[in-house]
N, C-alpha and C positions, 0 to 999 in steps of 0.2 A: 829484451825487446820491450819497447813502449807500448801501453795500451790506446787503442783508438778512443777519441772522445765520443759520448753518447749522441746519437742523432734526436734533436728534440723534435716533438709532435708540430705537424704544420697548423693543427688547430689550436687556437687559444681558449682554454676552459671558460664556459659563460658564468657571469656573477648571477648571484640568487636573484636579485631583481629582474635580470633578463631571462633566467628560466621560468619565472612567474609569468612574465609579459608573453612568452612563447606559448606556455601551456593555456593561457587564457584566448590566444589566437587560435589554436588549434581546437579548443571547446568550442568558440563562437563558429568555427567553420563547419564543426560537426553538427551543429544545431541547424534545422530548418526554420526559417522564419515563421512565426505563428500569424495566424489569420486572426483580423480584428473580430470582434464578437458581432454577430448578426443583431441587427435592431429591428423594433416593432414599434407601431404607432400605440400611444397609450394617453388616457385622460389621467392627468396627474394633479392632485390637490396640493399645492404649494403654501397654502397657510389658510387658516379658518377665516371665513368672511364672505365677502360678495362674489360675484360671478368672476371678477378678475383674478381670483385665486386659482381657478379651473384652467388648467393649460392642456394643449395637445403637444406631447413631446415624444422624442425617440428613446426609447429605453432598452436595455439589452434583453434579448429573449431569454427565457429560463434555460440556463445550460445543463443542469443536472435535476432529476427528479427524486425527491424523498421517498421514503419507503412507503407503498401504498398509493403514490400520486398518479394521477392521470393528466396529460398534456391534451389541451383542448385549443384547436384553431377556430377562434370565434367569430361566429357569423351575424349574431345579433345580440344586443343587450337590453335588459329592461331598466327603465329609469321609475324611481319611485319617490314618495317624498321623504322617504328614509334617506334618500340620497341628498336631499336638500338639507335634512338635519345633520347629517354628517358633515357638509361642506361649512355649516355654521358651528361645527364642534359641539353639537348637543347630544352626541351619543357617547356610550361608554365603549371600552375596548377597541377604540381606533388606534392604528398605527401612528408612529410620529411621523410629522410633515417633513419632508414631501412623500407622498404614497399615491398608488394608483387606485382609482375610486371604482365602485361598482360592486353590487352585491348578488347580480344574477346574470346569467348569460347561456346561450344556447350556440352549439357548434359539433365540430366533428373531432373525433379523437385523434391525435397526431402521434402520440406515443405513450406507452405505459411504464411503469415500474415493473420489474421482474417478477413482483410478488402479488401483482394485480390480476385477479381471475375474472371479475364480473365484466370487465371491459377489454375491447381490443380495438387495434388500430382501424379507423374507417367507420366506428360506431358513430351513430347521431345522438347527441346527449343534451341535456340540460344541467346546468350545475349553479351551486348556490355557495359560492366560497365566502369567507368571513370578510375579504376584500379583494380588490384587484380583477375584477370582472371585465372593465372597460378597457380592453386591450387586445391586440390581435392574437396573443397567445396567452394562456392562464393555466397553471399547474394547481391542480385542485385534489385534495384526499378523496378516495373513492367513495367515501360513506356519504359525501356531498354531492354525488353525481347521479343523474337519473337517465335512464334511456327514454328516447321520445320516438313515437311511431313515425314511420316513413311519410304517412298522409299529412302530417302535420308540417308546415314550413317553420322554420327557425323563428321568424317574427311571431308567428301564431303560439309556438311552443313558449316563447318568452312572455307572451301575454296571458297564457294558459296557467303554468305551472303554481306560481305562488298566490295568484289570485283566487283560485279555485280551491287549492290547499287551504289557504286561510278561512275562505268563505265556508268551507265543509266543517272545519273544526269550529268555527263560531256557531253555526247552526246546529250541529248535530251532537258534538261532543261537550261543548259548553252550554248551548243554548236548548238543548232537548226539543228540537223542532219536532212537532208530530201535526197531523190531520187536524184542520180546523184552529191552529194557533194564528196569532197576529205578530208581525215584526216591524219594528221600525228602525230605518236604516238612516244613519247620519252620513252624508256624503254619498248619496245614492248614485252619483254620476261618474265616481271614479272607478278604478279596475276591479277593487274588492267589493265595492258597492253593487256593481252590475253583475258581478260573479254571485253574489248574494241573492240577487233578485232572480237570476236563471234557476239557482238552486231551490229556492222557495217554490217555483213553479213545478218542481218535481215532486211535491207532496201536496196531497189533495186539500183542497178549500182553506189554503194558507192566505191571509190577508197581508199585502204588503204597503207599507207607508214609506216614502222615499223623501228625505229632505235634500234640496239642492238649491243653488241659486237660480234666479228667475231665467237666466240665458239658456239653462240647460233642461227647462221643462219640457220643450218640445222634443228633445232627443231622448228623453228616458220615460216619456208617459205611456210608452207600450209595455215598459218591462216592470213598471209598479202599479198597484191599484189606485193609490191616492198620492199625488205629488204635492210636497209641502214646500213653502218657500222660506229659505234661510234667513235669519235676521227678523222674522215676524213671530207672533205669538202662535205658533203651529200647534201647540198642545190643545188649544180650543177647538182646532180642526179635527184633530185625532178624537177628541171627546164627543164630538159630533156623530162620528161614525160609530166608534166603541166606547161608550160612556164609562165602562169599568177601566178602560187602558188598554195597554197592550201586553203581550206574553214576553216580548224579548225586545230589547233595544240595544243595537250595536253602534257603538261610538268610537270613532277614530279622531275626534277633534279636541275632546276634553274641555277644560275650563267651564263656563257657564252652561253649555250644551250637556255637560254630564248631569247637573241639577235637572234640567229639562227632562231628560230621557229617563232619570231615576222617578220623577214625579209622575211620568206617564205610564208606570209598571202597574198592572193589575196585582192583586194578592198572588203569590207563588211566581210573580213575574222575575225576569232575570236580565241584569245589565252587565254587558262585556265590553270592556274597553281594550282596543286593539291598535290604539294610535295616540298620538298627541300634537297633531298638527297646528291646533289652536296656539301653540306657544311660539309659533313662527309668525311674526307680523311684518317683518321687513326683510331687506336683502341682508343685513348682518345680523349678528347675534345681539338679543336683546334680554339681559337678565331682568329686566322690569316686566316684560311680556310674560317671561316665564313664572316670575312670582306673582304676577296678577292673575294668571291662568290656575295657579295653586290656591290662591286665596279666594278665587271664585266659586270654588267647589265646597260644597257643605260637607263638613266633615261626620263621617258615618261610623258610629261604634256598633260592635257586634249585637247590644242589646236592642238596638233599633231595628237591625235585620230580623232580629227574634220577633218584636213586636209586629212588624209590618208583613213577615213572611214574604221576604225578597230576598235575592241573592245577587252578590257581585262577584264579578271574576275578571280576568285578565288574559291576553295572549300576545307574547311577544315572540314571533317565529324566529327571529335572529338569534335571540338568546336561547330558546329551546333548541335549536339546532347545534350551535357551536359551543354553548357552555353547559348544557344540560343533557347531552347525550342523547337527543330526541330524533336522531336519522332515521332509526329503523321504524319509529311512529309516522315521521313525515311520509317515508317511503310507502308506507302502508296507506295513508290518506290518499296520496298521489294515486295509487292503483285504483282507489275507489272513484276518483273523479275521472281517471281515463276510462273508466267501464261506463260511466254516464257519457262521456263524449263520444265514445264508440256507438251508444245506442242513441245518439244524436238528441240527447235530452240537454246539452249545454254545447256551448261554443265559444271560441275565445273571442274577444273584441279588441282590436286595435285601433285606437283614436287617430295616431299619426306615427309616421316614422322619419327619422332624422340621420343624417350622416353623422360619423363620429367626429367630425371637426364642428358639427353645429350642436354640440351638447350644451352649451350655454343656453342656446334659445329652447331646447327641449326641457332644461331644467327652470327656466322661466315659465314655461307653459304650465308645468306642473305646480311651480310654486303660486301662479296665478288662478290655480284651480279651474283652467279652460278645457281640461281633457274630460271626454266621456269615453271610458274604458282605458286601455293602457298606451304608455308612451314607449316606443322602441327605437334604439339606435341599430341602424343597419350598415355593418361595416362595408358593404358592397357599393353603398351610395356614394356619389360625387357631393361635396360640399356646396352649398348655395354660394354663388358668386356676391363676393362682398362689394357695397358700394365704393366707387373710386373717390379717394379724398385727394385734394391738391397737397402738394408739399407745402411746408410752411413758407419757405422762400418764395416760392411760386405764388402763393396766395397773396402773400404781402406786395409782390410786384403787381400782381393783378388790380390789387386795391389801389395803389399808386397810379397805375395807368387810368383807372376809371375816375379817379379824382381829377387828374391833370386834364383828361378829356372833358369833365365838366367845367372845370375852370376855364378851358379855352372856349367852351361854348358860351359861357356866361359873358367872357370878355368880347366875343365877336358880336354877340347881341346888342352889347352896349355900345360898341362902336357904330353898328349899323343904326342904331336908334339915335345917336348924337351927330350924325352925318347930315350934310345941308339936304340932300336928296329926302332923306327921310323927313325932316322939317317941313319941305315943300309939299311931301304927300301929305302931311298931317294938316298943313293950312288948307290945301285944297279940298281935303274932305271935311 
């Protein structure tokens, strides 16, 4: 009996490439399409230099939080001279370009890392990140975040925090301010200068001298006892009031003002440097300006301080906070100035507010030293309308039309002048 032949399978076995392709198709079908990352508005520094390097861009929102981070929905930001120096590349420890600018902001906690205990969602806070504050959202380590009272608006909180913390450290921790002392403030119209003037009023019989440009004198005359004009020999004016000099000189300019302030000190007087705005003279970085400021300052050796019974010191809040582990000290000082604010002895002073998109104008205002008090970016404000500028092609066409119209008018006038009727009228007259 013969055997039946085997029946072949109807399906032809798939080759290896076909199997791989099928597997990838199944894998792709199983995957749900990923949502694009959410974006936020941010002020980005695209390169060190002038205002053209500052751009409003869309950046991805912070996707994950590092251990100890607090995510803040920003409502307002502070604009300082420090930001101008950052734009010019005059600060150390800056990120590589491009990066989001800004060193201080106020807002509402939107999210926290699971190990954060001091803050919860919905808290109103002030933050001092090392960078990145000028954006709709910013993730900040909790040690650089500080609670703000409900009675303070976000703009006021932005104007209050750093100005009064710096001023308090300058006067009481470094300056040893006591009743009957005298204080000379350089840049008395700025945010810190006005905070210093207010804090001086909390101590009995303190005499305050304030140096400011002439245009600010009217605005600051109620906050200081003696207004001095920048660029003049104001030391002679100080000596008329206080022949021995002053007990404390607070300098945020550096350069030749450093020499003036040191010369104004009486025995046991103290000089404190907390800024160096004098090295910024133009819109872009100038190594010559920085070198000149350095050379303008008399070099002081310790034996001179010994002989003259004077003290030199300095304060760099950003470095103290982020590189020298000063967050607990800063928070302690913040609580002291908050107590003074609650007692209505001091109040934040906002000079002007700008929309985030108008940050260039805000930076130019502080660069030109036009502000009295703090400058604030308010993220709820609409940007100012930009003046309309005609397109290049349209502008050229308009110029051509105007020129042709002028030529036609000249030609018509010439023809009228040369006509017989015109000649008759001329003879008749």
